[in-house]
Structures are given as structure tokens and as C-alpha cells.
C-alpha positions as CSV (number, residue, x, y, z in Angstrom):
1,M,132.5,111.5,118.7
2,P,131.0,114.7,116.6
3,R,131.0,117.9,118.4
4,Q,128.3,120.5,117.6
5,F,128.5,124.2,119.1
6,G,126.0,127.0,118.5
7,R,122.5,126.7,116.8
8,F,123.6,123.6,115.0
9,A,121.0,121.3,112.9
10,T,121.8,117.8,112.4
11,C,119.5,117.9,109.2
12,L,118.4,121.1,107.2
13,D,115.4,119.9,105.3
14,N,112.1,121.0,104.8
15,S,113.1,124.4,103.0
16,R,110.9,125.3,100.2
17,E,114.0,126.5,98.2
18,Y,118.0,125.5,98.3
19,L,120.4,125.3,96.1
20,T,124.1,123.5,96.7
21,I,127.3,124.0,94.6
22,C,130.1,122.1,94.9
23,F,133.7,123.1,94.0
24,S,137.2,121.0,93.1
25,P,139.4,120.3,96.0
26,S,142.5,120.7,93.9
27,A,145.0,123.1,95.3
28,S,145.8,124.2,91.6
29,A,142.1,124.6,90.8
30,R,141.5,126.6,94.0
31,Q,144.6,129.3,92.7
32,Q,143.4,129.6,89.3
33,R,139.8,129.8,90.2
34,W,139.6,132.2,93.0
35,R,138.0,134.9,91.3
36,N,135.2,132.3,90.3
37,Y,134.7,131.8,94.0
38,G,133.5,135.4,94.2
39,L,131.1,135.2,91.2
40,S,129.4,131.9,92.7
41,A,128.6,133.9,96.1
42,D,127.4,136.8,93.7
43,F,125.3,134.1,91.8
44,L,123.7,132.9,95.1
45,G,123.0,136.6,96.3
46,D,121.2,137.0,92.8
47,Y,119.3,133.7,92.7
48,F,117.8,134.2,95.9
49,A,117.1,138.0,95.9
50,T,114.4,137.2,93.2
51,F,112.5,135.6,96.2
52,F,112.4,139.0,97.8
53,P,110.9,141.8,95.7
54,G,110.5,144.0,98.3
55,N,107.0,146.4,98.8
56,P,107.8,150.0,98.2
57,Q,104.2,151.1,99.3
58,K,104.6,149.7,102.9
59,N,105.1,152.5,105.1
60,E,107.4,151.2,107.5
61,A,111.1,152.6,108.4
62,A,113.8,151.2,105.7
63,D,115.8,149.5,108.5
64,D,112.6,147.4,109.5
65,V,112.4,145.5,106.1
66,M,115.2,143.6,104.1
67,Q,114.5,144.6,101.0
68,R,115.6,142.7,97.7
69,D,118.8,144.7,97.1
70,T,119.6,144.6,101.1
71,V,119.4,140.6,100.8
72,K,121.1,140.1,97.9
73,A,124.1,142.1,99.4
74,A,123.7,140.2,102.5
75,I,123.9,136.7,100.4
76,S,126.7,137.6,98.5
77,Y,128.9,139.0,101.5
78,I,127.9,135.7,103.7
79,A,128.3,133.5,100.9
80,N,131.7,134.6,99.9
81,E,133.3,134.6,103.7
82,L,132.1,131.1,104.4
83,L,133.5,129.9,100.7
84,E,136.7,131.7,101.5
85,N,137.1,130.1,104.5
86,A,135.9,126.4,103.5
87,I,138.7,126.7,100.4
88,K,141.1,128.2,102.3
89,Y,141.4,125.3,105.3
90,H,140.4,122.7,102.9
91,T,143.3,119.7,103.1
92,E,144.9,119.3,99.6
93,R,145.0,115.5,100.9
94,S,141.3,115.1,99.9
95,S,139.5,114.4,96.7
96,D,136.2,115.4,98.7
97,P,134.3,118.6,97.3
98,I,134.1,121.7,99.1
99,S,130.5,122.6,99.0
100,I,128.1,125.6,100.1
101,S,124.3,125.2,100.2
102,L,121.9,127.8,101.0
103,F,118.3,127.0,102.2
104,L,115.5,129.2,102.4
105,Y,112.8,129.3,104.7
106,E,110.0,131.6,105.8
107,D,111.8,133.3,108.6
108,C,115.3,133.0,107.7
109,I,118.0,131.8,105.2
110,V,120.6,129.2,106.1
111,F,124.0,128.9,104.8
112,Q,126.0,125.7,105.0
113,S,129.4,125.2,103.8
114,L,131.0,121.7,104.0
115,N,134.7,121.1,103.9
116,L,137.4,118.6,105.3
117,V,140.2,120.1,107.3
118,E,143.4,118.9,109.3
119,S,143.0,117.7,113.1
120,L,145.1,120.9,114.4
121,S,142.8,123.3,112.4
122,A,139.8,122.2,113.7
123,K,141.2,122.3,117.1
124,Q,142.6,125.9,116.5
125,F,139.2,126.8,115.0
126,Q,137.0,125.2,118.1
127,A,139.3,127.2,120.2
128,F,137.8,130.4,118.5
129,I,134.4,129.3,118.5
130,Q,134.8,128.8,122.3
131,D,135.8,132.6,122.2
132,I,132.6,133.7,120.6
133,L,130.6,131.7,122.7
134,N,131.8,133.0,126.0
135,A,132.4,136.6,124.5
136,T,130.0,138.8,126.5
137,D,130.7,141.8,124.3
138,L,131.4,140.7,120.3
139,D,132.5,144.4,119.6
140,I,135.6,144.0,122.0
141,L,136.5,140.6,120.7
142,F,136.4,142.3,117.2
143,A,138.7,144.7,118.4
144,Q,141.2,142.1,119.9
145,Q,140.9,139.3,117.0
146,L,141.7,142.9,114.7
147,E,144.8,143.6,117.0
148,K,145.9,140.0,117.1
149,A,145.8,139.8,113.0
150,A,147.5,143.3,113.0
151,V,150.7,141.8,114.8
152,G,150.5,138.4,113.0
153,H,149.6,136.2,115.9
154,G,147.2,133.6,114.7
155,E,144.1,134.0,112.3
156,S,141.8,136.7,112.6
157,H,138.6,134.8,112.0
158,M,137.3,138.5,111.1
159,G,134.8,137.3,108.6
160,F,132.7,135.7,111.2
161,L,132.8,138.6,113.6
162,T,131.6,141.0,110.7
163,M,128.6,138.5,109.9
164,M,127.5,138.6,113.3
165,C,128.1,142.3,114.2
166,D,126.9,143.3,110.8
167,Y,124.1,141.1,109.5
168,G,123.0,139.4,112.9
169,V,124.4,136.1,111.8
170,E,123.8,133.3,114.1
171,F,126.2,130.3,113.9
172,G,126.1,126.5,114.1
173,W,129.2,124.4,113.6
174,G,129.7,120.7,113.8
175,F,133.2,118.7,113.5
176,G,133.0,114.9,112.7
177,H,135.8,112.3,111.5
178,S,135.8,111.6,108.0
179,P,135.0,107.9,107.2
180,Q,137.4,108.0,104.1
181,L,140.1,110.0,105.9
182,P,140.8,108.9,109.2
183,G,142.5,111.6,111.0
184,F,140.8,114.3,109.1
185,I,137.6,116.3,110.2
186,Q,134.7,117.1,108.1
187,V,133.5,121.0,109.3
188,D,130.0,121.9,108.8
189,V,129.5,125.6,109.2
190,Q,125.9,126.8,109.2
191,A,124.9,130.5,109.4
192,Y,121.4,131.4,110.1
193,L,120.5,134.9,108.4
194,S,116.9,136.1,109.7
195,L,114.7,137.8,107.3
196,K,112.3,140.8,108.4
197,A,110.1,140.9,105.0
198,A,107.6,143.8,104.2
199,F,105.3,141.3,102.2
């Protein structure tokens, strides 16, 4: 049975603009092209920033407005974090591509990454998701994860916490069995970046 957590949409549609990039699942290709993944995240930032020209004439505090450069930086960072995680944990036994999609809505940008993982990785990831959902203070969880990473006890998942704390990202996570590879899990991560526009 599929499992869903957080702000998860079973169908992302009716977006006025969207873009999907797929990557080869080959382990050797991943190692050779690691730099390209960052370039792809920057491309997504550049592409979607063109929809946010900003309005320098508007008399509002800078922190109340997500201007073009701010949007570009946020998109690049979030896309890079999601992409790196999807590539890092994708099983080498699958020929399915790793993908990242961005959907532009009036009030938010939704990122979606899809990859296939081993069952154990899925269980460990779900345990961390429960930590996030049960946390009363993300800053405390951030410090705990940082300490865990420093002493080498498991994955830190600092990228997710940074996206939540620094960019106000809301997450949804979906887990479902792969029809092509029974025993493997497709991970669907959705990240919602709220937009405050000055136009």
C-alpha cells in the first residue's frame, strides 16, 4: 500500500508552467556527471526566475517580497538538494530515470523529485520524516541532526531541515512499490515554496 506524509498531492496538475528533467540511473554516469546536477539546478533557477521580474518601485520592505534574484537562489538551492538526495539514494539495480519537476502556481512553486530506493533506505527515510512531523521545534531537531552527523551516527538529512528553516518549504512524501521491481520503493518528494510577489 502507498504511504503518504505531510502535504502530499496525488496529482500535480493545472500548473501554468512546468518543467521536468530526467537523469540516467547508471552509477558510473552519476559519478561522472555530478557537477552537471548542480548546473541543472542552476538552470531551473534561471528558467523560473524569468517569471519573477520584481517591482523595485513598490514601497514594501525587502523581506516581504520575493524578488527575482531571491527566487532564483531559492529554486537553485532547493532543486540541488532534492536532486542530490534522489541521485544519492537511487538504487543501482533500476534502469528507471531519476527525475525532478518544477510546477509554477500563482502562490507557490512545487518541486517534485522521483527515484527508486531499497526497502531499508525507504524505512530509514520514513523514520526521519516522522521525526520532522513530530518535532515541536525544528531548530532543536536541526541541532540534534547536526550532532548525529558529526559523530557519524546515520544520515543527517540537513538539507531538508535547511529548506524548511531557511526557505519555509513545506514537504509531502509518497512511498509506493515499483511495479517493475517488486521489493523496491518509488520515493516521491514534493516541496512547496510559497511566493510573496510584489506584482
